[in-house]
Structures are given as structure tokens and as C-alpha cells.
C-alpha positions in Angstrom: 0.0 0.0 0.0 2.8 2.4 0.9 4.5 1.8 -2.5 1.2 2.5 -4.3 0.8 5.8 -2.4 4.3 6.8 -3.3 3.8 5.9 -7.0 0.5 7.8 -7.0 2.2 10.9 -5.4 5.0 10.7 -7.9 2.6 10.5 -10.8 0.6 13.4 -9.5 3.7 15.5 -9.1 4.8 14.7 -12.6 1.5 15.6 -14.1 1.1 18.8 -12.1 4.5 20.1 -13.4 3.9 19.2 -17.0 0.3 18.7 -18.1 -3.0 17.5 -16.7 -3.8 13.8 -16.8 -6.3 14.2 -19.5 -3.9 16.1 -21.7 -1.2 13.5 -21.0 -3.4 10.6 -22.1 -4.6 12.6 -25.2 -0.9 13.2 -26.1 0.0 9.6 -25.8 -3.1 8.5 -27.7 -2.2 10.9 -30.5 1.4 9.5 -30.6 0.9 5.8 -30.2 -2.7 5.3 -31.5 -3.5 8.2 -33.8 -6.3 6.2 -35.5 -7.7 4.9 -32.2 -5.8 1.6 -32.3 -2.6 0.7 -30.6 -0.4 -2.1 -32.0 1.4 -4.4 -29.6 4.3 -6.5 -30.8 4.0 -10.0 -29.3 6.6 -12.7 -29.2 5.1 -16.1 -28.7 8.5 -17.7 -28.8 8.9 -17.0 -25.0 6.3 -19.0 -23.1 6.9 -16.9 -19.9 5.4 -13.9 -21.7 3.0 -15.1 -24.3 2.0 -18.3 -26.1 -0.7 -19.7 -28.3 -2.2 -23.2 -28.8 -2.1 -23.0 -32.6 -1.2 -20.6 -35.3 -4.9 -19.8 -35.7 -5.6 -19.2 -32.0 -5.3 -16.0 -30.0 -2.1 -15.6 -28.0 -2.4 -15.3 -24.2 -0.1 -14.6 -21.3 1.3 -11.9 -19.0 2.3 -9.6 -21.8 -1.1 -9.9 -23.4 -2.8 -8.9 -20.2 -0.5 -5.9 -19.8 -1.2 -4.9 -23.4 -5.0 -5.2 -23.0 -4.9 -3.2 -19.8 -2.8 -0.5 -21.3 -5.2 -0.1 -24.2 -8.1 0.1 -21.8 -6.3 2.7 -19.7 -5.7 4.8 -22.9 -9.2 4.3 -24.2 -8.1 2.8 -27.5 -8.5 -0.5 -29.3 -5.7 -3.1 -29.2 -4.2 -4.9 -32.2 -1.8 -7.8 -31.5 1.0 -8.1 -34.0 2.3 -11.6 -33.4 5.8 -13.0 -34.1 7.5 -16.3 -33.4 10.8 -14.8 -32.3 12.2 -12.0 -30.2 14.2 -10.6 -33.1 11.2 -10.1 -35.3 9.2 -8.6 -32.5 12.0 -6.1 -31.8 12.3 -5.2 -35.5 8.6 -4.5 -35.7 8.8 -1.7 -33.1 12.2 -0.5 -34.4 10.7 -0.1 -37.9 7.4 1.4 -36.6 5.3 -1.6 -37.7 4.1 -1.9 -34.1 3.7 0.8 -31.4 5.2 -1.0 -28.4 6.3 -4.5 -27.4 7.7 -6.7 -24.7 11.4 -7.3 -24.7 14.3 -8.4 -22.6 16.5 -5.4 -21.8 19.7 -5.5 -23.8 22.2 -2.9 -24.9 22.2 -4.0 -28.6 18.4 -3.6 -28.7 18.8 -0.3 -26.8 20.2 1.4 -29.9 16.6 1.4 -31.4 14.3 0.6 -28.5 13.7 2.6 -25.3 12.9 0.3 -22.4 10.8 0.6 -19.2 12.2 -1.1 -16.1 11.6 -4.8 -15.9 8.2 -6.3 -15.0 9.3 -9.9 -14.9 12.6 -11.6 -14.2 13.4 -14.9 -16.0 16.4 -17.2 -16.2 18.5 -18.5 -19.1 19.7 -22.1 -18.9 21.7 -24.7 -20.7 20.6 -28.1 -21.9 23.0 -31.0 -22.8 22.7 -34.6 -23.7 22.3 -36.9 -20.7 25.7 -38.5 -21.4 27.5 -35.2 -21.8 30.7 -34.7 -19.7 29.6 -31.1 -19.1 28.3 -30.8 -15.5 28.3 -27.1 -14.8 27.7 -23.8 -16.6 31.3 -22.8 -16.2 32.4 -25.8 -18.4 30.4 -24.7 -21.5 32.7 -22.1 -22.9 35.3 -24.4 -24.5 36.4 -24.5 -28.1 35.1 -28.0 -28.6 31.5 -26.9 -27.8 28.9 -25.5 -30.0 26.0 -23.7 -28.4 22.6 -23.6 -30.1 20.6 -20.5 -29.4 17.5 -18.8 -31.0 18.6 -16.2 -33.5 18.2 -12.6 -32.2 17.0 -13.7 -28.8 18.3 -12.1 -25.6 20.3 -15.2 -25.0 21.9 -14.9 -28.5 22.9 -11.3 -27.8 24.2 -12.0 -24.3 26.2 -15.1 -25.3 27.6 -13.4 -28.4 29.2 -10.9 -26.0 30.2 -13.2 -23.3 31.3 -16.5 -24.9 35.0 -16.4 -25.7 35.8 -19.9 -27.0 32.7 -22.0 -27.8 31.0 -21.5 -31.2 27.5 -19.9 -31.3 25.1 -21.7 -33.7 21.7 -20.2 -34.5 18.4 -22.0 -34.5 15.6 -20.1 -36.4 13.7 -19.3 -33.2 14.0 -20.0 -29.5 11.2 -22.6 -29.5 13.1 -24.5 -32.2 16.4 -24.6 -30.2 16.1 -28.1 -28.7 14.8 -29.7 -31.9 17.7 -28.0 -33.9 20.2 -29.0 -31.2 19.2 -32.6 -31.2 18.9 -33.0 -34.9 22.3 -31.4 -35.4 24.1 -33.4 -32.7 25.4 -30.2 -31.0 26.9 -30.1 -27.5 24.8 -27.4 -25.8 21.5 -25.7 -26.2 20.6 -22.4 -24.5 17.3 -20.6 -23.9 14.5 -19.8 -21.5 14.7 -22.3 -18.6 10.9 -23.0 -18.7 10.9 -23.6 -22.4 13.8 -26.1 -22.1 12.0 -27.8 -19.2 9.0 -28.4 -21.4 11.1 -29.7 -24.2 12.6 -32.3 -21.9 9.2 -34.0 -21.9 9.7 -34.7 -25.6 13.4 -35.3 -25.4 14.1 -37.4 -22.3 17.7 -38.1 -23.2 18.6 -34.5 -22.3 19.3 -32.7 -19.0 19.5 -29.2 -17.8 22.6 -27.9 -16.2 22.1 -26.7 -12.6 21.4 -23.0 -12.0 21.4 -20.3 -14.7 23.9 -18.6 -17.0 22.0 -15.3 -17.0 19.0 -13.5 -15.5 16.9 -11.3 -17.7 14.6 -8.4 -17.0 11.6 -8.4 -19.3 10.3 -4.9 -20.1 8.0 -3.0 -22.3 9.6 -1.0 -25.1 8.9 1.6 -27.7 10.8 3.2 -30.6 13.5 5.6 -29.4 11.9 8.4 -31.3 8.8 8.3 -29.1 8.5 11.4 -26.9 9.9 11.6 -23.4 6.4 12.1 -22.0 5.3 8.8 -23.5 8.4 7.0 -22.3 7.8 8.3 -18.7 4.2 7.3 -18.8 5.0 3.7 -19.8 7.7 3.4 -17.1 5.2 4.6 -14.6 2.6 2.2 -16.0 5.0 -0.8 -15.4 5.8 0.3 -11.9 2.0 0.6 -11.1 1.3 -2.8 -12.5 3.9 -4.4 -10.4 3.0 -2.5 -7.2 -0.7 -3.2 -7.6 -0.2 -6.9 -7.8 -1.4 -7.0 -11.5 1.8 -8.7 -12.8 1.9 -11.2 -9.9 -1.8 -12.1 -10.5 -1.1 -12.6 -14.2 1.8 -15.0 -13.5 -0.5 -16.9 -11.2 -3.4 -16.9 -13.6 -1.3 -18.3 -16.4 0.4 -20.8 -14.1 3.9 -19.5 -14.8 6.5 -21.2 -12.7 10.1 -20.0 -12.2 9.5 -16.4 -13.1 9.3 -13.6 -10.5 8.0 -10.0 -10.5 10.9 -7.7 -11.1 11.9 -5.4 -8.2 10.3 -2.0 -7.9 12.3 0.9 -9.4 12.1 4.6 -8.6 13.0 5.7 -12.2 
């Protein structure tokens, strides 16, 4: 409750020094939804955030709930622009084919995307064959190993920076990592821990390495050319959704295990 009061006071102070709430919402509507419809870039390749049961079905998940609530708050219609990979989802916002999206915070993406603070924290993990001699994350970065990762994913961007000896091999998308990894006879697969855990049900001759190789803050993001007022509004929106319990309830409703609400941030 105290955090909600602080956020409300901060929002009130911000609005009182710039513009009224009505004027602020009108400004954001004009910028992000000039035709009364706001386009949300959705990546169904990350089951923590969004997924769908078939290519014809509607996606659902935490990010969908946040997108719907944002559209409701702004008083506009919502259009979901759905992609099967993070890279495609990022490109849509960067190229103004979508108005906002849900992305892992990464400095490479930060060249074109302005991020809010994180709303959910998830883990990246490695998978190896059951008979692999690799027992720990620290043993992965060796010249003899090839690491399969979804092209353009946060894990791809991170490992490309951090891996010094092993070879990075790209699967078309993150959900295809394990299939690509198994069919190609590679040494290591990398991706969202929960996705890999689900894949183990199909490929029982694999095992996850203990722990995680990275932790990722999932955020909302807009094109860098968007106004400072809109960026500030979205940052405040994410903080309010965390503090109110909206994000936690969404994780529970969609039965997401292994992900946590990101810590509150003051700016």
C-alpha cells in the first residue's frame, strides 16, 4: 500500500508540473494510437510472456494482459502483431510496424528501443545430452563446444558478447532450439529455462545444467523516437502494474513457474 501511495504521489507531481492527466493521455493516444488503435508486438517464442495453442488461435499470457490493460487505460483498441521470435518482435517496433512491445532489456536492442524497467525476471539455462561430460555452466565455454541459441534472442545477444571460446550456432527461433540442437548433434542448447524444461518431456535423453547462466529483466519497449512524456508514462505504468499486484496475479493466472515479478524501481 505504501508503495502504491508513493507511486501515486510521484505521478501526481509529474502531471502537475507538465500537463493534466487528460492532456497527457490525449498526447499519448495521438502519438501511439492516432487512429484509435494501438499495435502491440507480441513474441510467442517466449512462453513466460506469451504463447498460443495453434497458429490460428489467439495468444495469451502476461504480456497480453499488460497490453490489454494499457489499451483500456488509454481508451483505445488493441491490435496484436504476433511473431515467433524476439528478433522479429523487436524489428517491428524499431521499424514502426508496431507501437510497443515486450522485450528483454539488452544494450544492442537499446540502440533502437527505449525500455521501461523490468516487470518480470526470468532465467536462461543450458541443456546438454544426458551422457555429456559437461556438469556445470562454467564448463560450457570451451572451443570444442557448439552452443545452439535462438537467432536474435536475448540469449543470443548475451552469449555473443560473453562467450570467448565456444561457437554460437543459430536456430531459427527460441522454441526450435532443442529440436535443432538434437537433430544437429550439437553439444549445448541455450534458452528460457521454462521452455527447455517443457522440451525435456519430448526429449528425455537431455538434461538441464544446474542453476542459470543469465538472468533477464523483461520490459516494455517503444521506438526511441517516441516522446519523453510517453516513455515516462510507460515506465510509470509498469511500476504501477507491479505495485498493484497485477503482474503477480497474471503470472499466477497463467500458471507461470520459475519467473518472478521484477523489483520496484524509482526511475
